[in-house]
C-alpha positions in Angstrom: 9.0 11.4 8.0 5.8 11.2 7.5 5.0 8.7 4.7 1.3 7.9 6.5 -1.7 10.1 6.6 -4.7 10.1 8.3 -6.1 13.3 6.2 -7.2 12.5 2.8 -4.7 13.0 -0.1 -6.2 16.3 -2.3 -5.6 17.2 -5.8 -3.8 20.6 -4.4 -1.2 18.0 -2.4 -0.4 16.5 -5.6 0.3 19.6 -6.9 2.4 20.4 -4.3 4.1 16.9 -4.2 4.8 17.3 -7.5 6.5 21.2 -7.4 8.4 19.8 -4.2 9.5 16.7 -6.2 10.6 18.6 -9.6 13.8 20.2 -10.6 15.2 21.9 -13.7 17.4 18.8 -14.0 14.2 16.2 -14.7 13.3 15.3 -17.7 10.7 13.2 -16.0 8.3 13.3 -13.3 6.0 10.1 -12.8 3.1 10.3 -10.8 0.9 7.3 -9.5 -2.3 7.4 -7.5 -4.2 5.1 -6.0 -7.9 5.2 -5.9 -10.3 3.1 -4.1 -12.5 1.9 -6.8 -16.3 0.3 -6.1 -15.7 -3.4 -7.2 -17.9 -5.9 -7.1 -17.7 -9.6 -6.7 -21.0 -10.5 -8.1 -23.1 -9.6 -5.0 -21.4 -6.7 -3.2 -20.0 -3.7 -3.9 -16.7 -1.8 -2.1 -18.2 0.9 0.0 -14.9 1.9 1.9 -11.4 0.8 2.8 -10.0 1.4 5.9 -6.0 1.1 6.2 -4.3 0.5 9.4 -0.3 0.0 9.6 2.4 -0.8 12.2 3.2 2.9 12.1 6.6 3.1 13.4 7.5 0.1 11.2 5.7 1.2 8.2 7.7 4.4 8.0 11.0 3.2 8.9 10.4 0.5 5.9 9.2 3.4 3.4 12.0 5.2 4.1 14.6 2.3 3.3 12.7 1.6 0.2 12.9 5.0 -0.8 16.8 4.9 -0.1 17.0 2.0 -1.9 15.7 3.1 -4.9 17.4 6.3 -5.1 20.7 4.3 -4.7 19.5 1.9 -7.4 18.3 4.8 -10.4 19.6 8.1 -10.9 16.7 10.0 -9.1 16.4 13.2 -7.9 13.6 13.1 -5.2 10.5 10.6 -4.2 7.5 11.3 -2.5 4.8 9.1 -0.7 1.9 9.5 1.0 -0.4 6.3 2.2 -3.6 7.1 3.8 -4.5 5.5 7.2 -8.3 5.1 8.1 -11.4 5.4 6.3 -11.1 6.0 2.4 -14.1 6.2 0.8 -14.7 4.9 -2.9 -12.9 7.5 -5.3 -10.5 9.2 -2.5 -6.9 8.7 -3.3 -5.3 5.9 -0.7 -1.7 6.1 -2.1 0.3 8.9 -4.1 3.7 8.5 -5.3 5.9 11.0 -7.5 9.4 10.3 -8.6 11.5 12.6 -10.5 14.5 11.9 -12.7 16.6 13.1 -15.5 15.3 10.8 -17.6 11.8 8.6 -17.8 12.9 5.0 -18.0 14.4 5.4 -14.5 11.2 7.3 -13.0 9.1 4.5 -14.3 11.2 1.8 -12.9 11.7 3.3 -9.7 7.9 4.0 -9.4 7.0 0.4 -10.0 9.6 -0.9 -7.8 8.1 1.1 -5.0 4.4 0.3 -5.2 5.6 -3.2 -5.2 7.3 -2.7 -2.1 4.8 -0.8 -0.6 2.2 -3.6 -1.3 4.3 -6.3 -0.7 6.5 -5.8 2.6 5.3 -2.5 4.4 3.2 -3.6 7.5 -0.5 -2.2 6.3 -3.8 -3.5 6.6 -6.7 -3.1 4.5 -10.0 -3.6 5.6 -12.7 -3.9 2.7 -16.3 -2.6 3.8 -18.8 -3.5 1.6 -22.4 -2.4 0.6 -24.2 -5.2 2.6 -22.7 -4.4 5.5 -20.1 -7.1 5.5 -16.3 -6.5 5.4 -12.9 -8.5 4.8 -9.7 -7.8 6.4 -6.6 -8.2 3.3 -3.2 -8.0 4.2 -1.5 -5.5 2.2 2.4 -6.2 3.2 3.9 -8.1 5.7 6.5 -10.4 6.2 5.3 -12.4 9.3 6.6 -10.6 12.4 2.8 -11.1 13.6 0.4 -13.1 12.6 -3.0 -11.4 12.7 -5.0 -15.0 13.2 -3.9 -14.9 16.6 -5.0 -11.0 17.3 -8.4 -10.1 19.0 -10.6 -12.5 17.1 -9.1 -12.4 14.0 -9.8 -15.5 11.6 -9.4 -16.6 8.2 -12.4 -16.2 5.6 -14.3 -19.0 4.1 -11.7 -18.7 0.8 -8.7 -18.8 3.1 -7.4 -21.0 6.1 -4.4 -20.7 9.0 -3.0 -23.3 6.7 -3.1 -20.6 3.7 -1.5 -18.4 5.8 1.2 -20.4 6.9 1.8 -21.3 3.3 1.5 -17.8 2.1 4.3 -17.0 4.9 6.4 -19.9 3.6 6.3 -18.8 0.2 6.8 -14.8 1.0 10.0 -16.2 2.9 11.4 -18.1 0.0 10.7 -14.8 -2.6 7.6 -16.5 -3.9 4.8 -14.6 -3.2 1.6 -16.7 -3.6 -1.0 -14.4 -3.2 -3.3 -12.6 -0.3 -5.1 -14.4 2.1 -8.5 -12.4 3.3 -9.2 -12.4 6.8 -12.4 -11.2 8.5 -12.7 -9.9 12.0 -15.3 -11.6 14.5 -15.4 -10.0 17.7 
């Protein structure tokens, strides 16, 4: 499958992805690039993101969501790459190319797939700040593993175990409440 990549996603690769997905039968090619930005919460700026994944499950889920999109819309092809490891500010963290005969289908499939990647694929984001602090954010996970009980993980001051339980309960009922941030204390 190969949807997850440790090496950087380059502009040259994006050109290859669009060529791979292109076809003379397609009138639309939608490209989405998620780029790490230097957000600031007023006191600190993002220096880099570090992504981890439950690799085998993430690959399977990405494949399933791609197949679901192809069944839902009349698409020609889909290319997805999500970075793992350290991704610095300005680098691409996720690349998505969708081709279809018409733009509405390509746009809809692109939005659908990015939502599924963020909500359902077991990928975690470690945000590293310029002041030396860092937090872990849940990018997409449906509760098979509770990271609050693994190797020193604990809720950030803005979250709690009760928030995590509440988040999982809302997620299981299809109403996502939001991300709970976690810090590694070890």
